[in-house]
N, C-alpha and C positions, 0 to 999 in steps of 0.2 A: 378282217372285213366286218364292219358293223352292219347288221341286218335289221331291217325295219320291223317294227311291231305295229303294223298298219291296219287300216280298214276297220270293219266292225266285227271281225271274226271272234272277238272275245265276248260275244253275247252269251247269255247263260247257256243256251243250248250248244253253241259252237264250242265253248270252253269245256262243257261236259263231254262232247264227242271227241275232242282232241285229247282228252285225258285217257281215252280207252286204250290207246295203242302203245303204251310206253313200257310195260313190264315184261319181264322174261317169261317164257312159256314152258310149262311141262304139260304134255298132252294128257287130258283127262280120259281115263279109260273106264273107271267105275264110279258109280254114284257116291258122293260124300254124304255124311249124315244130314247136311244142310239141304241137299237136293233129293233126299230119299222120297219125299212125298210131292215133289214139284212135278208139274206136267212137263212133258218132253216135246219140244218142237224139232222135227226133223226137217232141215233146210236143204233143198236141192238147188244148187247154184254152181258157179264156176264153169261156164260153158266152154270157154276156150282162152288161150293165153296170147293169141296173136293180135289182140286189141286191148289196150289198157282200160278201155271202157268196159269190156266184158269182164276183165279182172275186177274192176272197181265195184261192179254190182255187189260182189260178195262182202267186202269189208263194209260197204254202205249198209247193207241189210243187217249184218251182224251188229253194227253199231246201233242201229235203230232198235233191235231186239234187246240188246244189253241196257239201253236207256229206258225203253218202254215196257219191257217184260223181264226185269232183272230177277224175278222170282221163278222164272222158267229155266229148265235145263235145255241148252241149245246143242244140237248135234248137226254138224255140217256134212252132208253127203255131196262131195264135190265131183264134178264130171272131169275137169281137167285143172289140176292144181300144180302143174309142172313149172319149170324155170324159176324155182324159188318161191312161188306163190304160197304153197302150203306152209313152208317154214316162216314166211313173213306173217301169214295169218295166225300161226301158232304164237308168235311173239306178241302180236297185237291183241289177241283174244285168248288169254290163257284159260279162261273158264269154259271155252267151247271145246267139245269133243269132236273128233273126226272119224268118219267111217268110210271105208272103201268098198268097192264092189258094184255089181249091177244086177238087174233082173232080166232073165232070159225071156224070149217070147213065150215060152211055155209056163212062165210064172215061177220058175225056180230061181234061187239066188246063187250068185257066183261066189259069195263069201258068207260064212256063218255070222260074221259081225253085222252085215247088212240085214240079214234075216232077224237077228236080235233087235236091231234098231227099229225095224218095222213093227215088231211085237211091242216094244216099249214105248214108241212114240204115240203121243196123243193128237198131234196135228202134223200133217205133211204140208210144208210151205214151199212153193215154187218161187224162186227169186226173180228179180227183174230180168227181162229177156226181150229179144226182138220178135218172138213168136210164142204161140202156145205149144208147149212140148207135151203131147199126149203119147208117152212112150210106155213100154211094158210095165215099168215101175209104178207109174201113176194109174195105169189101167188096173193093175193088181190091187193097189190101195183102194181105188174106187169101187171095184167089184167085190172085194173080199174082206176089207178091214172093218167096215161099218163105222169108221172114224172120219172126222172132218178133214178137208183139204182146202187149200186156197192158193191164189196167185197174187203176187205183189209187184205192181209196176211193169206190166207187160203190154206188148203191142199186138193187135189183131188186125193184120193188113193183108187183104186179098184183092184190093182194088186199084192200088196206085200203079204207076208205070213200072216201078221197081218190081211189084208183085207180078205184073204182066210179063215182063221180060224174063223174070225168074220162073215163069210158068207155075205160079201158085194157083191151084184150082180154087173153086168155091169152097166155103167152109163145109166140112163134112158133117152129115147128120150125127155121127157118133160124137164129134167134138161138141156140137150143140147140146146133145144129151149130157155129155160128161160135164161141161162147164155149168150147165143148169143145176147140177147136183152139188156144185162147190159151195162151201160155206161163205166164201167171198171171192170176188175177182176184182182186183184193183188194176185198172188200165192206166198207163202212164201218160195218156193224152186223150182229149175229148173225142177225137175222131175214132179211136178204137172202141171207146164206150158206145158211140153211136152205131158203129158197125156191128157190135155185139147185139145191141137192141134190135137192129134191123134183121139180123140173122135168126132172131127168136131165142136167143140165150136168155135164160131166166133164173140166174143164180139168185140166192137169197139176198145177197148184197153185191151190187155192181156200182162202183164209184171210181172217181179219179184219184190217183195217188202218184206223184211224180216218181221217176226212176230212183231207185235206192241209192244210186251214185251220188245224189245230192247230200248224202250223209257220209260220204267217203272223205273225211277230213284228216285222216292219218297222214303224217308227213315224215319222210326220211330226210331230215334237214342236213344231216352230215354229207350224204351223197350229193344233194342238190347244191349245197354251198361249195363243195369241192369243185363241182363242174362250173359253177359261177366264177370262182376264183381262177380256174384254169383258162376261162374265156373272157376274163376281165369284165364281167357283168356286175353292175352295182344295183342294189335295190332301187326301185322306182326310176330306173334309167334304161329300161329295155322293154320290148314287147315280145310276146311269143306268137309264132305263126305256124300253122299246120295246113299243108295242102294235101290233096288226095285225088285219086281218079274217081269217076262216077261210080264204078263198081270195084270192089276189092278183088284182086286176082287170086281167089282162094285155091284154084288148082295149082298155082305156083307155090303158094304158101304151104300147101299140104303135099306138094311134090307128087302130083298125079297128072295123068293125061287130061287135056281139056275135052269137054264134051260140047255138044252143040250150043247149049246155053252159055257156057264159058266163052265160046267163040263169038257169040252174039254180044256178050258184054264187052269183050275186047274191042269189037268194032265200034260199039257205042263210046267206049272210053277214047278211042283214037279220034273220033269225030270232034270231041270237045277238049282234048288235052291241051293243045296249044293255047286256045283262048282262055281256058281256066288258069293255066300256069302264068300266062301273060298278066292276068288280073292280079295274081299273087305277087308277081315281080313288081308291078306298078305300085302296089301298096307298100312294099318294102322300100323301093326307091324314094317314094314321097316321104315316108316316115324318116328315113335316114337323112336325106338332104334338107328337110325342113325343120327337123328337131335336133339333128346331130346326135341322136341317141341310137342305141343298138337294137338288134333283133336276134332272138333265139329261134332258130329254125328246127323244130322238134317234131317227133313222130307221135301219132296215136296208134298206128298199126305198124307191123313189122316190115312191110314193104316200102314204107314212106321215107326211110333214110335215103335209099337209092333214088327214089323219085325226086326228093328235095335236091340232091346233089346234081343230078343230070338236068332237071327241068327248071330249077329255081336258082340255086347258088351259082352254078357254072355259067349261067346266062345273065347274071347281074352285071351292071357296069363296073369297071375296075375301081372307081372311086367309092363304090358302095360296099364291095366285098369285105373290106376290113372291119366293117361295122356289123357283120352278120356271123353269128356263131352257129355253124352247122353241126347238129348232133349226129354222130355216125353210128351210134349203137342204140339198141332198144333199152327200155327201162320199165319200171313198175309204177303204178299210179301214185304211190306214196312219195316217190322222188319227184314225179311230175307235179303233184300238188304243191310241194315245197318250192319248186321253181316258179309255178304260176303265182303263188302267194306274193312273191316279191316283184312281180311284173307290173308295169303300168296297166296293161290290158293284154288280152289274148284275142287273136283273130284265127278262126278255124273253119275249115271245110268239113271237119268231123263234128259229131254231136256231143261226145262225152267229155272232151277236154273243156269245152265251155261250162259244162256242169261242174267238173272238178274245180275249175277256176272260180266259179260263182260260190261254191261251197266254202272256199277259203277267203272270199271277200274281194276277188279281182274281177272287174267287169270284163265281159267277153262278147265278141261279135261272132255270130254264127252264120256262116255262108252256106246256104242250102242250094239245091238244084232240083231239076225235074225228076230225078231218080231217087230222091230221098223218100223214105217211108213215112208213115204217119207220125213217127217219133218227133219230127220237126215241130209238130203242133204244140209240144211241151212249152216252147218259148213263148207262144201266144197265151197258153193257159196260165202261165205264171206272170204275165204282164210285161214281157220283154220283147214284144214284137218289133219295137223300134230298133232293137239291136240284132235283128235277123234280116238278112238280105238274100234274095234269090240271085245267084251269080249269073244266071242267064239274062236277068232283067236290069239289075242295078249296075251302074258304072263304078269303076274303081274310085272315082272321085266321091261318089255318094258314101262309099265305105270309109274312105280316108277322112272325110269330114266328120263322120261319127267318131272315128278313132281320135281325131284331134280334139273333139269336144270332151271326150273322156280324159284326155291329157290336160287340157286347159282348165277344166273345172272338175277335179276329182271328187270334190265334196258332193256335187250334184249327182255324179255317176254312182257314188257310194250310197246316196239316199235312194236312188232308183233301184239299185241292186238289193238294198236292205228291204224295201217294200216287196220285191219279188220273193225274197227268201222268207218273209213273213208268211206268204201264201204257202210256200213249200213246207215250212215247219208246222203250220196249222193242219195241212193235209196229212203230214206225217203223224202228228199227234192223234188225229181222229182215226186214221186208218189203223194205226198200231193199237189203239184201244179195241178195235174190232178183232184184230189178230189175237190180242190177249184174251178177249172173251171166248174166242173159238177154242183156244188151248185150255183155258181154265173152266169154261162153261159158265162164267159169271162176268158181269161188267167190271171194268177196271175202276 
């Protein structure tokens, strides 16, 4: 099968980032002569593996660091790098060292390796995340190390409906004090930056920098192309679609008993499930019947394969089903990116697959809802508000018309996406210069 080399993804920056993930890895354990005097950046990332967006934060940030701080030694302190994530990162980033362990509430380390990493690191860098994680490790660094720390592409959300239903209280005074001592805090959307300013957080540098996932351009083309061939998907002849519930059922994902907040979220999901899934089905039906092209129904989170089967695929008209490829198993972001790269477009109720698609040059429609966090503001901040729809307010026809415009005039869609990515890349360059300065103590 001939695969397209499309879009604008071979821009200078994209080509550089794509080149990061191809060589084999031998994990670095000791400093080489070349890095003996290099500053060490200890990266805390890898929050969970149940969402390819949460996985993609890490390769995105590592790619940015290798591009903009190639003279630093990078050590990844991952929280959850299971299901093959660690091995994939080791292949993609052979120069990065990995350290395991945690910090106990009393400030002691669970591994000698992590204790050594804290001693040797010059900067503690918190990766992109849905919240500010003030845990014992960061508290210890803040109170004892005397060395700089910073946050890259995070959300500070204590006000939205999501935060209210999740019973997030007001920002704690200790968090305000802690973040005010940070060398930098880059928020991934303007709303979080405004919330931090209102809360009285006064870090030396507080600015907007998009989620690091925008740099996660690594691709597992072999796996993606095999799946495409198995489902007879041709480049530029299919779209990708992702549905979700308003709240992810984390108690099921983590195999624990539901609490009151979980039951409240389940009730909220049930209230909107049929209407939301009907909108997704209508988009698929219109696309198939009016273009004759296919649909890849794929997950961003581990629970969405079953959701897609029961609420989307099984309820499609019989004439439409042959055109829909339902993905029945979970995957990693590098395979997802390779599939997205060859699609006409992506339509997603999730946030990070549109980011992954945009990073590899495929236009994406982001369907938000009343329970989305501040992170949806990113689409406005980079100039793609026309490609974001509130599923409670927009009709499926509004969404389909935008999708058809992307299909009819791909050049215009590519130009619009390229302009958005210029904003992303400029913010990446400026923010990474500040990260570099914090680690080196000098301007880049």
